[in-house]
C-alpha positions as CSV (number, residue, x, y, z in Angstrom):
1,M,101.5,-78.9,-28.4
2,T,97.9,-77.5,-28.5
3,V,96.7,-74.8,-30.8
4,N,96.6,-72.3,-27.8
5,E,100.1,-73.2,-26.8
6,L,101.3,-72.8,-30.4
7,N,99.6,-69.4,-30.7
8,K,101.2,-68.3,-27.4
9,A,104.6,-69.5,-28.5
10,N,104.2,-67.6,-31.7
11,I,103.3,-64.3,-30.0
12,D,106.1,-64.7,-27.5
13,N,108.5,-65.3,-30.4
14,L,107.3,-62.2,-32.3
15,T,107.3,-59.9,-29.4
16,A,110.8,-61.1,-28.4
17,L,112.0,-60.2,-31.9
18,W,110.3,-56.8,-31.8
19,S,111.9,-56.1,-28.4
20,V,115.4,-56.9,-29.8
21,M,114.8,-54.5,-32.6
22,G,114.3,-51.7,-30.0
23,F,111.2,-50.1,-28.5
24,S,110.2,-47.2,-26.3
25,P,107.9,-47.8,-23.4
26,G,104.6,-46.0,-22.9
27,N,104.8,-43.1,-20.5
28,D,101.3,-42.9,-19.2
29,G,100.5,-44.8,-16.0
30,D,97.8,-46.9,-17.8
31,L,100.1,-47.3,-20.8
32,S,103.2,-48.3,-18.9
33,H,103.1,-51.8,-20.5
34,L,102.8,-50.3,-24.0
35,R,105.8,-51.0,-26.2
36,I,106.4,-48.9,-29.4
37,S,109.0,-50.1,-31.8
38,L,111.6,-47.6,-32.8
39,S,111.7,-48.6,-36.5
40,W,110.9,-51.8,-38.4
41,P,108.6,-53.7,-37.8
42,H,106.6,-50.6,-36.7
43,R,104.6,-52.5,-34.1
44,C,103.0,-51.4,-30.9
45,W,102.1,-54.1,-28.3
46,F,101.4,-54.6,-24.7
47,D,103.4,-56.9,-22.5
48,S,100.6,-57.5,-20.1
49,P,96.8,-57.9,-20.3
50,V,94.8,-54.9,-21.5
51,T,92.2,-53.4,-19.1
52,D,89.4,-51.0,-19.8
53,E,91.5,-48.2,-18.3
54,T,94.3,-49.1,-20.8
55,L,91.9,-48.8,-23.7
56,V,90.7,-45.4,-22.6
57,A,94.3,-44.2,-22.2
58,L,95.1,-45.7,-25.6
59,Q,92.3,-43.7,-27.3
60,R,93.9,-40.5,-25.9
61,T,97.4,-41.5,-27.1
62,L,96.6,-42.8,-30.6
63,P,97.0,-39.5,-32.3
64,S,100.6,-39.1,-31.0
65,L,101.8,-42.5,-32.0
66,P,103.9,-43.0,-35.1
67,G,101.7,-43.1,-38.2
68,R,103.1,-46.4,-39.4
69,C,102.6,-48.3,-36.2
70,V,100.5,-51.5,-36.2
71,F,98.7,-53.1,-33.3
72,P,98.5,-56.8,-34.0
73,C,95.6,-58.6,-32.4
74,G,94.2,-62.0,-31.7
75,K,90.7,-63.2,-32.3
76,D,89.4,-61.4,-29.2
77,G,91.6,-58.4,-29.5
78,I,91.1,-54.9,-31.0
79,A,93.0,-54.1,-34.2
80,V,94.4,-50.7,-34.9
81,T,96.3,-50.7,-38.2
82,N,97.1,-47.1,-38.8
83,C,97.4,-45.1,-35.6
84,S,97.7,-41.7,-37.3
85,T,94.1,-41.9,-38.6
86,C,92.3,-43.4,-35.6
């Protein structure tokens, strides 16, 4: 297994666990692939690639997201660790 394959398997495993714990979907058209966990582990994630339009919509939505939510990121991603203060 290559490093990229291992990283993808790890992310797939984590997001599957977070999904089992429960989430609410984003309600904005550009954020329809946003997933917001209902409790622990307090994660927000996208289940599809993020576009420029997604990032613009996310900036509008950040203040309304739960204060404890965390956006995990990869080496080329954007990290948001405390949504309530962004």
